[in-house]
DOVEXKE-335615 format. One record per residue (C-alpha): residue number from 1; residue in one letter; y negated, z, x. Coordinates in steps of 0.1 Angstrom, whole numbers. Example, Ala and Ser with C-alpha at 12.3 -4.5 7.8 and 13.67 -1.06 7.14 Angstrom:
k, r, yy, zz, xx
1, a, 45, 78, 123
2, s, 11, 71, 137
This chain:
k, r, yy, zz, xx
1, x, 986, 2015, -1798
2, x, 967, 2027, -1767
3, x, 991, 2043, -1739
4, x, 984, 2076, -1724
5, x, 988, 2083, -1691
6, x, 996, 2117, -1677
7, x, 968, 2126, -1656
8, x, 991, 2142, -1630
9, x, 1010, 2118, -1617
10, x, 997, 2093, -1594
11, x, 1002, 2052, -1597
12, x, 999, 2045, -1561
13, x, 1026, 2043, -1537
14, x, 1037, 2076, -1521
15, x, 1029, 2079, -1477
16, x, 1041, 2104, -1453
17, x, 1021, 2132, -1443
18, x, 1002, 2122, -1409
19, x, 1008, 2148, -1380
20, x, 976, 2162, -1367
21, x, 958, 2141, -1339
22, x, 954, 2185, -1318
23, x, 991, 2188, -1319
24, x, 994, 2156, -1304
25, x, 977, 2164, -1273
26, x, 987, 2196, -1272
27, x, 1023, 2176, -1267
28, x, 1007, 2159, -1241
29, x, 994, 2188, -1220
30, x, 1029, 2200, -1221
31, x, 1046, 2169, -1207
32, x, 1022, 2169, -1182
33, x, 1023, 2203, -1171
34, x, 1061, 2194, -1171
35, x, 1060, 2165, -1149
36, x, 1035, 2190, -1124
37, x, 1057, 2216, -1120
38, x, 1087, 2193, -1116
39, x, 1073, 2176, -1091
40, x, 1065, 2207, -1071
41, x, 1096, 2218, -1079
42, x, 1111, 2189, -1061
43, x, 1083, 2189, -1031
44, x, 1095, 2223, -1023
45, x, 1132, 2220, -1021
46, x, 1127, 2187, -998
47, x, 1106, 2210, -976
48, x, 1134, 2239, -974
49, x, 1159, 2209, -969
50, x, 1136, 2204, -937
51, x, 1127, 2232, -927
52, x, 1157, 2263, -929
53, x, 1128, 2292, -912
54, x, 1105, 2286, -942
55, x, 1125, 2314, -957
56, x, 1119, 2338, -928
57, x, 1080, 2327, -929
58, x, 1072, 2338, -960
59, x, 1075, 2373, -947
60, x, 1065, 2370, -908
61, x, 1054, 2337, -881
62, x, 1088, 2322, -862
63, x, 1081, 2352, -837
64, x, 1110, 2339, -814
65, x, 1095, 2300, -815
66, x, 1065, 2311, -803
67, x, 1079, 2332, -774
68, x, 1101, 2304, -764
69, x, 1072, 2280, -766
70, x, 1053, 2301, -743
71, x, 1082, 2310, -719
72, x, 1088, 2271, -715
73, x, 1048, 2265, -710
74, x, 1048, 2297, -683
75, x, 1083, 2279, -666
76, x, 1065, 2242, -667
77, x, 1033, 2260, -652
78, x, 1054, 2270, -625
79, x, 1074, 2240, -622
80, x, 1041, 2225, -615
81, x, 1032, 2249, -588
82, x, 1065, 2241, -569
83, x, 1079, 2278, -579
84, x, 1113, 2289, -588
85, x, 1125, 2284, -623
86, x, 1127, 2315, -651
87, x, 1155, 2338, -648
88, x, 1174, 2339, -680
89, x, 1181, 2378, -675
90, x, 1140, 2383, -662
91, x, 1131, 2369, -698
92, x, 1158, 2391, -718
93, x, 1143, 2420, -700
94, x, 1110, 2413, -704
95, x, 1119, 2404, -744
96, x, 1136, 2440, -744
97, x, 1103, 2458, -732
98, x, 1084, 2437, -757
99, x, 1102, 2446, -784
100, x, 1103, 2479, -772
101, x, 1068, 2482, -772
102, x, 1059, 2466, -807
103, x, 1085, 2495, -819
104, x, 1065, 2522, -801
105, x, 1034, 2507, -815
106, x, 1046, 2507, -848
107, x, 1059, 2545, -845
108, x, 1033, 2561, -833
109, x, 1007, 2555, -865
110, x, 1038, 2576, -892
111, x, 1011, 2578, -919
112, x, 1016, 2535, -926
113, x, 1052, 2532, -940
114, x, 1072, 2506, -933
115, x, 1078, 2494, -969
116, x, 1042, 2491, -980
117, x, 1032, 2467, -943
118, x, 1061, 2441, -955
119, x, 1048, 2439, -992
120, x, 1010, 2433, -978
121, x, 1022, 2407, -949
122, x, 1043, 2394, -976
123, x, 1012, 2389, -1001
124, x, 994, 2374, -970
125, x, 1022, 2351, -961
126, x, 1027, 2341, -998
127, x, 987, 2335, -998
128, x, 992, 2315, -968
129, x, 1024, 2298, -947
130, x, 1022, 2301, -911
131, x, 1026, 2268, -895
132, x, 1063, 2270, -879
133, x, 1049, 2264, -842
134, x, 1019, 2294, -848
135, x, 1004, 2304, -816
136, x, 988, 2339, -824
137, x, 1008, 2359, -846
138, x, 988, 2394, -853
139, x, 1006, 2425, -845
140, x, 1021, 2434, -875
141, x, 1039, 2401, -876
142, x, 1053, 2410, -845
143, x, 1062, 2443, -856
144, x, 1080, 2426, -887
145, x, 1106, 2405, -866
146, x, 1138, 2409, -877
147, x, 1165, 2426, -859
148, x, 1193, 2407, -864
149, x, 1168, 2373, -857
150, x, 1194, 2351, -836
151, x, 1176, 2343, -801
152, x, 1180, 2310, -783
153, x, 1171, 2308, -741
154, x, 1157, 2275, -730
155, x, 1155, 2262, -697
156, x, 1122, 2257, -684
157, x, 1124, 2218, -690
158, x, 1140, 2222, -725
159, x, 1124, 2204, -755
160, x, 1097, 2215, -776
161, x, 1100, 2245, -798
162, x, 1111, 2231, -830
163, x, 1145, 2225, -820
164, x, 1153, 2262, -809
165, x, 1153, 2274, -847
166, x, 1175, 2298, -857
167, x, 1207, 2278, -874
168, x, 1207, 2304, -903
169, x, 1193, 2293, -938
170, x, 1200, 2331, -950
171, x, 1175, 2353, -961
172, x, 1168, 2380, -938
173, x, 1154, 2414, -952
174, x, 1137, 2427, -927
175, x, 1149, 2466, -913
176, x, 1127, 2493, -901
177, x, 1121, 2496, -862
178, x, 1153, 2513, -842
179, x, 1136, 2541, -827
180, x, 1129, 2538, -785
181, x, 1160, 2540, -762
182, x, 1155, 2567, -742
183, x, 1156, 2551, -705
184, x, 1128, 2526, -701
185, x, 1139, 2490, -698
186, x, 1134, 2478, -659
187, x, 1098, 2466, -660
188, x, 1098, 2428, -644
189, x, 1091, 2438, -601
190, x, 1059, 2421, -597
191, x, 1045, 2407, -559
192, x, 1018, 2434, -548
193, x, 988, 2415, -535
194, x, 987, 2425, -498
195, x, 964, 2458, -492
196, x, 930, 2449, -482
197, x, 917, 2462, -444
198, x, 910, 2495, -446
199, x, 872, 2503, -435
200, x, 870, 2527, -411
201, x, 863, 2561, -436
202, x, 877, 2585, -408
203, x, 853, 2566, -384
204, x, 859, 2594, -357
205, x, 895, 2592, -360
206, x, 894, 2556, -351
207, x, 866, 2561, -324
208, x, 881, 2592, -303
209, x, 925, 2588, -295
210, x, 928, 2622, -297
211, x, 908, 2627, -329
212, x, 943, 2613, -348
213, x, 965, 2631, -319
214, x, 947, 2665, -327
215, x, 942, 2672, -361
216, x, 943, 2712, -366
217, x, 941, 2737, -335
218, x, 968, 2764, -334
219, x, 960, 2796, -353
220, x, 940, 2821, -334
221, x, 942, 2847, -315
222, x, 974, 2845, -294
223, x, 985, 2880, -289
224, x, 990, 2872, -250
225, x, 948, 2863, -247
226, x, 938, 2894, -266
227, x, 932, 2932, -256
228, x, 919, 2962, -275
229, x, 892, 2982, -281
230, x, 873, 3007, -291
231, x, 850, 2975, -307
232, x, 883, 2953, -319
233, x, 902, 2923, -298
234, x, 892, 2914, -269
235, x, 897, 2881, -250
236, x, 918, 2883, -216
237, x, 936, 2862, -194
238, x, 975, 2861, -204
239, x, 1001, 2878, -183
240, x, 1015, 2843, -173
241, x, 978, 2829, -162
242, x, 963, 2812, -190
243, x, 932, 2812, -195
244, x, 915, 2813, -234
245, x, 893, 2791, -229
246, x, 923, 2765, -217
247, x, 944, 2773, -249
248, x, 917, 2777, -275
249, x, 900, 2743, -262
250, x, 900, 2716, -282
251, x, 926, 2690, -265
252, x, 909, 2660, -252
253, x, 919, 2625, -234
254, x, 899, 2596, -236
255, x, 920, 2572, -217
256, x, 889, 2544, -213
257, x, 872, 2572, -194
258, x, 845, 2562, -216
259, x, 805, 2587, -210
260, x, 809, 2618, -231
261, x, 786, 2637, -252
262, x, 793, 2671, -266
263, x, 771, 2685, -298
264, x, 770, 2716, -307
265, x, 761, 2733, -337
266, x, 751, 2771, -340
267, x, 741, 2801, -360
268, x, 778, 2797, -377
269, x, 784, 2825, -400
270, x, 750, 2833, -410
271, x, 749, 2811, -442
272, x, 780, 2805, -459
273, x, 769, 2768, -472
274, x, 753, 2761, -441
275, x, 790, 2771, -421
276, x, 814, 2753, -451
277, x, 795, 2724, -447
278, x, 796, 2719, -407
279, x, 833, 2727, -406
280, x, 842, 2700, -436
281, x, 820, 2674, -429
282, x, 814, 2669, -388
283, x, 839, 2653, -369
284, x, 863, 2676, -350
285, x, 847, 2671, -319
286, x, 816, 2688, -327
287, x, 822, 2726, -314
288, x, 807, 2755, -333
289, x, 788, 2784, -321
290, x, 791, 2816, -343
291, x, 761, 2839, -344
292, x, 782, 2878, -338
293, x, 758, 2891, -369
294, x, 778, 2872, -397
295, x, 801, 2882, -421
296, x, 837, 2872, -422
297, x, 839, 2852, -390
298, x, 874, 2855, -381
299, x, 880, 2840, -412
300, x, 856, 2809, -410
301, x, 870, 2803, -373
302, x, 904, 2803, -391
303, x, 888, 2776, -413
304, x, 871, 2756, -379
305, x, 898, 2754, -363
306, x, 918, 2742, -388
307, x, 900, 2715, -393
308, x, 898, 2711, -358
309, x, 866, 2723, -341
310, x, 869, 2741, -310
311, x, 848, 2773, -316
312, x, 820, 2794, -291
313, x, 802, 2828, -294
314, x, 767, 2832, -291
315, x, 755, 2861, -269
316, x, 714, 2874, -286
317, x, 696, 2877, -253
318, x, 656, 2888, -250
319, x, 638, 2859, -251
320, x, 594, 2855, -239
321, x, 575, 2872, -265
322, x, 601, 2900, -276
323, x, 602, 2923, -297
324, x, 580, 2903, -318
325, x, 605, 2874, -311
326, x, 637, 2899, -317
327, x, 672, 2887, -312
328, x, 691, 2915, -332
329, x, 699, 2951, -324
330, x, 727, 2945, -301
331, x, 709, 2920, -276
332, x, 709, 2918, -241
333, x, 680, 2931, -226
334, x, 661, 2931, -195
335, x, 650, 2972, -197
336, x, 685, 2983, -206
337, x, 711, 2991, -176
338, x, 734, 2974, -167
339, x, 763, 2991, -182
340, x, 743, 2993, -217
341, x, 743, 2957, -216
342, x, 781, 2951, -208
343, x, 788, 2978, -240
344, x, 761, 2953, -257
345, x, 782, 2926, -243
346, x, 819, 2941, -256
347, x, 809, 2947, -292
348, x, 797, 2906, -295
349, x, 828, 2898, -273
350, x, 853, 2916, -302
351, x, 837, 2901, -333
352, x, 860, 2875, -340
353, x, 890, 2858, -315
354, x, 897, 2822, -307
355, x, 867, 2810, -288
356, x, 867, 2793, -256
357, x, 832, 2807, -246
358, x, 800, 2822, -249
359, x, 765, 2810, -248
360, x, 734, 2823, -249
361, x, 712, 2832, -285
362, x, 679, 2828, -279
363, x, 676, 2846, -241
364, x, 647, 2824, -226
365, x, 631, 2857, -202
366, x, 670, 2870, -200
367, x, 683, 2840, -183
368, x, 656, 2840, -157
369, x, 660, 2868, -140
370, x, 697, 2866, -118
371, x, 699, 2906, -117
372, x, 704, 2905, -154
373, x, 725, 2875, -163
374, x, 749, 2881, -130
375, x, 764, 2909, -145
376, x, 776, 2891, -179
377, x, 789, 2864, -161
378, x, 809, 2886, -140
379, x, 828, 2896, -177
380, x, 828, 2863, -190
381, x, 844, 2850, -155
382, x, 869, 2882, -156
383, x, 880, 2873, -193
384, x, 887, 2837, -186
385, x, 860, 2817, -209
386, x, 831, 2790, -202
387, x, 799, 2791, -204
388, x, 772, 2777, -220
389, x, 733, 2771, -208
390, x, 715, 2770, -235
391, x, 686, 2764, -215
392, x, 663, 2778, -235
393, x, 640, 2777, -204
394, x, 634, 2753, -179
395, x, 638, 2782, -155
396, x, 670, 2791, -165
397, x, 694, 2804, -138
398, x, 723, 2810, -156
399, x, 742, 2776, -149
400, x, 737, 2781, -115
401, x, 750, 2813, -108
402, x, 779, 2805, -131
403, x, 791, 2775, -110
404, x, 785, 2797, -79
405, x, 809, 2819, -100
406, x, 831, 2791, -102
407, x, 832, 2799, -142
408, x, 837, 2766, -163
409, x, 801, 2755, -171
410, x, 782, 2733, -191
411, x, 743, 2732, -197
412, x, 724, 2720, -226
413, x, 703, 2681, -223
414, x, 688, 2682, -256
415, x, 679, 2704, -284
416, x, 684, 2683, -311
417, x, 664, 2692, -340
418, x, 632, 2705, -330
419, x, 617, 2689, -352
420, x, 643, 2683, -382
421, x, 637, 2649, -396
422, x, 653, 2619, -393
423, x, 633, 2602, -367
424, x, 631, 2632, -343
425, x, 670, 2635, -343
426, x, 679, 2600, -340
427, x, 657, 2600, -311
428, x, 672, 2629, -295
429, x, 707, 2615, -298
430, x, 695, 2583, -282
431, x, 688, 2604, -255
432, x, 716, 2621, -251
433, x, 731, 2585, -249
434, x, 713, 2577, -224
435, x, 720, 2604, -204
436, x, 758, 2600, -208
437, x, 756, 2563, -191
438, x, 736, 2577, -164
439, x, 755, 2609, -154
440, x, 786, 2604, -173
441, x, 784, 2635, -197
442, x, 756, 2650, -217
443, x, 757, 2680, -244
444, x, 731, 2687, -275
445, x, 725, 2720, -294
446, x, 716, 2715, -333
447, x, 713, 2738, -358
448, x, 732, 2737, -393
449, x, 702, 2722, -412
450, x, 709, 2696, -436
451, x, 696, 2662, -422
452, x, 710, 2674, -389
453, x, 748, 2676, -401
454, x, 740, 2638, -415
455, x, 724, 2624, -391
456, x, 749, 2636, -367
457, x, 777, 2628, -391
458, x, 766, 2590, -390
459, x, 756, 2593, -358
460, x, 788, 2599, -346
461, x, 808, 2566, -363
462, x, 784, 2545, -340
463, x, 794, 2557, -307
464, x, 830, 2532, -303
465, x, 808, 2503, -308
466, x, 781, 2516, -286
467, x, 810, 2527, -253
468, x, 805, 2565, -257
469, x, 827, 2592, -271
470, x, 823, 2619, -288
471, x, 840, 2648, -271
472, x, 840, 2693, -274
473, x, 819, 2713, -251
474, x, 853, 2721, -232
475, x, 858, 2683, -221
476, x, 825, 2683, -205
477, x, 825, 2714, -184
478, x, 819, 2709, -145
479, x, 806, 2677, -151
480, x, 772, 2678, -151
481, x, 749, 2679, -122
482, x, 734, 2715, -121
483, x, 707, 2726, -95
């Protein structure tokens, strides 16, 4: 009988199910990753044990190490140069000042919160941890330095910065910067370099001994030297004998006895710009002569005296070619009587106070007549004034008559700007130098043209090295030969 087999049964020996290959590979990979993480953790533990500042470095670079290294380098450099070692107190003050500056930098930007900066810089530190000897930490890192971080002072010959690391391994959380103290720490005193030798900016002052001594002149008028008239105040000799020309003159004394040159700039008061420029830009030794037809004359004279300028009053006189050449409605004319001329003279003398003397304005005809000029000079002497003969005519007798009457007198040697250009003005100034060297004194008259003011100011700077001196007009009276 044939045996029947159950189709559901299997006569082959039973075997255990096999582990899938893919699962095996997963296990191997997991073990490899675990080993790698374990090795990394082991390495990190060793690094932390060697560097106790690693925790702090994850927030900010080790600021103190950087500062100390810089101090050591600076102290070593000073030592090599033979300089004294740094004072620890001085270094502490410098650190306090630096910390204060950092706080001020942080608080000056209120829109950037400290917490946001901490988060931002923590991320940056986690990505790239700076080494312990970071040479150039960022400004943000300096701002985030913990306040309770220990500070160790080093001597200038101390060990490298690694040996001065903080002793604590405890993590510190950054705190908000403290407000700046009310009192600013004293900054280290720096040795100031010796000032460079000053150039002769005030050239005239360095060249004339009296310029520094004189400065501004006393205000005018002096009550004892004035008398009232129907036109205003007139100059007079004081009861105690003081003369206006001496009281209102600019003091002058040259111990070197150098040849003197006086420069007079006329027509003051006619132009505000020209008058102001002359007062402010010319040396105080330059004498200023005011036109009686000008406005606000007393104010201008006060400003001129405050700037050290001696002042004169111009007397308009008849020129050749009158009336085509008209010196003005109050001019002294040869066809008028002496009384009429003296009345006009009184009007002119009362225009302002504080002038040391008078000079003729135009007058090429009037000054050639002894009969016309003599009565005028009598009044000049009576009122204690000096007289400058402008020499508008080579035939003028005004200077000679004044000398005869014992009036302090000077005569003009050159009009320096008949041609108002640099070359002509410079040439006339050189001629004055030659005259001064040969006779001891010289006088030049000019007008307030811009080129004249510029050339005179520059020329005055050269007189000292030439052995000459610029003087007010009163200092050259009675020193010239008058024929």
